[in-house]
SENU-798398 format. One record per residue (C-alpha): residue number from 0; residue in one letter; x, y, z. Coordinates in steps of 0.5 Angstrom, whole numbers, m for minus. Each point is the difference from the previous one (the first is absolute). Layout:
SITE, NUM, A, X, Y, Z
...
***
This chain:
SITE, 0, X, m5, m30, 24
SITE, 1, X, m3, 4, m5
SITE, 2, X, m6, m3, m3
SITE, 3, X, 2, m1, m7
SITE, 4, X, m8, 0, m3
SITE, 5, X, m1, 7, 3
SITE, 6, X, 7, 2, m3
SITE, 7, X, m2, m3, m7
SITE, 8, X, m7, 4, 1
SITE, 9, X, 3, 6, 1
SITE, 10, X, m2, 6, m5
SITE, 11, X, 8, 1, m1
SITE, 12, X, 1, m7, m2
SITE, 13, X, m7, m1, m4
SITE, 14, X, 1, 6, m4
SITE, 15, X, 7, m2, m2
SITE, 16, X, m2, m7, m2
SITE, 17, X, m6, 3, m4
SITE, 18, X, 5, 5, m3
SITE, 19, X, m4, 6, 2
SITE, 20, X, 5, 3, 5
SITE, 21, X, 4, 6, m1
SITE, 22, X, 6, 0, m5
SITE, 23, X, 7, m1, 4
SITE, 24, X, 6, 1, m3
SITE, 25, X, 7, 0, 3
SITE, 26, X, 7, m2, m1
SITE, 27, X, 5, m3, 5
SITE, 28, X, 7, m1, m1
SITE, 29, X, m1, 1, m8
SITE, 30, X, m6, m6, 0
SITE, 31, X, m7, 3, m1
SITE, 32, X, m6, m2, 4
SITE, 33, X, m7, 1, m1
SITE, 34, X, m4, m3, 6
SITE, 35, X, 0, 4, 7
SITE, 36, X, 2, m3, 6
SITE, 37, X, m2, 1, 8
SITE, 38, X, 5, 0, 6
SITE, 39, X, m3, m6, 4
SITE, 40, X, 2, m4, 6
SITE, 41, X, 3, m7, 0
SITE, 42, X, m6, m3, 1
SITE, 43, X, m3, 2, m7
SITE, 44, X, 1, m5, m6
SITE, 45, X, 6, 1, m4
SITE, 46, X, m3, 3, m6
SITE, 47, X, 3, 5, m5
SITE, 48, X, m5, 5, 2
SITE, 49, X, 2, m1, 7
SITE, 50, X, 7, 2, 3
SITE, 51, X, 2, m2, 7
SITE, 52, X, 4, 3, 5
SITE, 53, X, 6, m4, 1
SITE, 54, X, 1, m3, 7
SITE, 55, X, 6, m3, 0
SITE, 56, X, 5, 5, m3
SITE, 57, X, 7, m4, m2
SITE, 58, X, 3, 6, m3
SITE, 59, X, 0, 7, 0
SITE, 60, X, m4, 0, m7
SITE, 61, X, m6, m4, 3
SITE, 62, X, 1, 4, 7
SITE, 63, X, m1, 7, m4
SITE, 64, X, m6, m2, m4
SITE, 65, X, m3, m3, 6
SITE, 66, X, 1, 7, 4
SITE, 67, X, m3, 4, m6
SITE, 68, X, m6, m5, m1
SITE, 69, X, m1, 0, 7
SITE, 70, X, 0, 8, 0
SITE, 71, X, m5, 0, m6
SITE, 72, X, m5, m5, 4
SITE, 73, X, 0, 4, 6
SITE, 74, X, m2, 6, m4
SITE, 75, X, m6, m4, m3
SITE, 76, X, m2, m2, 7
SITE, 77, X, 1, 7, 3
SITE, 78, X, m4, 3, m6
SITE, 79, X, m5, m5, 2
SITE, 80, X, 0, 2, 7
SITE, 81, X, m1, 7, m2
SITE, 82, X, m7, m2, m3
SITE, 83, X, m2, m5, 6
SITE, 84, X, 1, 6, 5
SITE, 85, X, m4, 5, m5
SITE, 86, X, m5, m5, m2
SITE, 87, X, m3, m5, 5
SITE, 88, X, m3, m4, m5
SITE, 89, X, 7, m2, m2
SITE, 90, X, 2, m2, 7
SITE, 91, X, m6, m5, 1
SITE, 92, X, 0, m7, m2
SITE, 93, X, m2, m1, m7
SITE, 94, X, 0, m8, m1
SITE, 95, X, m8, 1, m1
SITE, 96, X, 0, 5, m6
SITE, 97, X, 0, m2, m7
SITE, 98, X, 7, 2, m4
SITE, 99, X, m4, 5, m4
SITE, 100, X, m2, 4, 6
SITE, 101, X, 7, 0, 3
SITE, 102, X, 3, 2, m6
SITE, 103, X, m5, 6, m1
SITE, 104, X, 1, 2, 8
SITE, 105, X, 7, 0, m1
SITE, 106, X, 0, 4, m6
SITE, 107, X, m5, 5, 3
SITE, 108, X, 4, 1, 6
SITE, 109, X, 7, 1, m4
SITE, 110, X, m4, 5, m4
SITE, 111, X, m3, 4, 6
SITE, 112, X, 7, m1, 3
SITE, 113, X, 3, 4, m6
SITE, 114, X, m5, 5, 0
SITE, 115, X, 1, 1, 7
SITE, 116, X, 8, 1, m1
SITE, 117, X, m1, 4, m6
SITE, 118, X, m5, 5, 4
SITE, 119, X, 5, 1, 6
SITE, 120, X, 6, 1, m5
SITE, 121, X, 4, 6, m1
SITE, 122, X, m4, 4, m6
SITE, 123, X, 7, 3, m2
SITE, 124, X, 4, m6, 0
SITE, 125, X, 3, m2, m7
SITE, 126, X, m4, m5, m4
SITE, 127, X, 4, m5, m4
SITE, 128, X, m3, m1, m7
SITE, 129, X, m1, m7, m2
SITE, 130, X, m1, m3, m7
SITE, 131, X, m6, m3, m2
SITE, 132, X, m1, m8, m1
SITE, 133, X, 0, m2, m8
SITE, 134, X, m7, m3, m1
SITE, 135, X, 0, m7, m1
SITE, 136, X, m3, m3, m6
SITE, 137, X, m3, m7, 2
SITE, 138, X, m2, m5, m6
SITE, 139, X, m5, m5, 2
SITE, 140, X, 0, m7, m2
SITE, 141, X, m6, m3, m2
SITE, 142, X, 2, m8, 1
SITE, 143, X, m1, m2, 7
SITE, 144, X, 5, m6, m1
SITE, 145, X, 5, 5, m2
SITE, 146, X, m2, 5, 6
SITE, 147, X, 0, m6, 5
SITE, 148, X, 7, m3, m2
SITE, 149, X, 3, 7, 1
SITE, 150, X, m3, 1, 7
SITE, 151, X, 3, m7, 1
SITE, 152, X, 7, 2, m2
SITE, 153, X, m1, 7, 4
SITE, 154, X, m2, m4, 6
SITE, 155, X, 6, m5, m1
SITE, 156, X, 5, 6, m1
SITE, 157, X, m3, 3, 7
SITE, 158, X, 2, m6, 4
SITE, 159, X, 7, m1, m4
SITE, 160, X, 5, m2, 6
SITE, 161, X, 6, 1, m5
SITE, 162, X, m2, 7, m1
SITE, 163, X, m1, 1, 7
SITE, 164, X, 7, m2, 2
SITE, 165, X, 3, 4, m7
SITE, 166, X, m4, 6, 2
SITE, 167, X, 2, 0, 7
SITE, 168, X, 8, m1, m2
SITE, 169, X, m1, 5, m5
SITE, 170, X, m3, 5, 6
SITE, 171, X, 6, m2, 4
SITE, 172, X, 5, 1, m5
SITE, 173, X, m3, 7, m2
SITE, 174, X, 0, 3, 7
SITE, 175, X, 7, m3, 2
SITE, 176, X, 2, 4, m6
SITE, 177, X, m4, 6, 1
SITE, 178, X, 2, 1, 7
SITE, 179, X, 7, m2, 0
SITE, 180, X, 2, 4, m5
SITE, 181, X, m3, 6, 3
SITE, 182, X, 2, 5, 5
SITE, 183, X, m6, m1, 5
***
């Protein structure tokens, strides 16, 4: 079972609860969402920020969603495996490291991996141009009570079980529409 305290102390959720996470906006089936989500196993809690693999597919929609989600999760595991094979420090046990140190280690390994890939890539290959992200203006709130209430509201939103099911069902519906109407 996942240690919920460890999950709650994660930088991912702490930054989101503090309101300092990067902005995330997307639309599924016409509904706007402004909080990202992570693909997870069924052992994780039913939070709005975690979408789990469906282990009991009782219909083609859920089965398709489970297959797509499992493929994405395997991609992440494969990417982590690449880092583990390239950098010994990633492959070793990490329980005794502080989370800030782990964050720095992983960030450094990802940067070095990208630098190695860039160095090894074909110089004559075409490069895609990407647009710049707009600068986000942050308005500071002075009142600690208001900041605390906003923190509590964001924290509650992260753990919203109803939003979890709503997002999961919207993703299932979206994938069903996307892949049953395409020629692939």
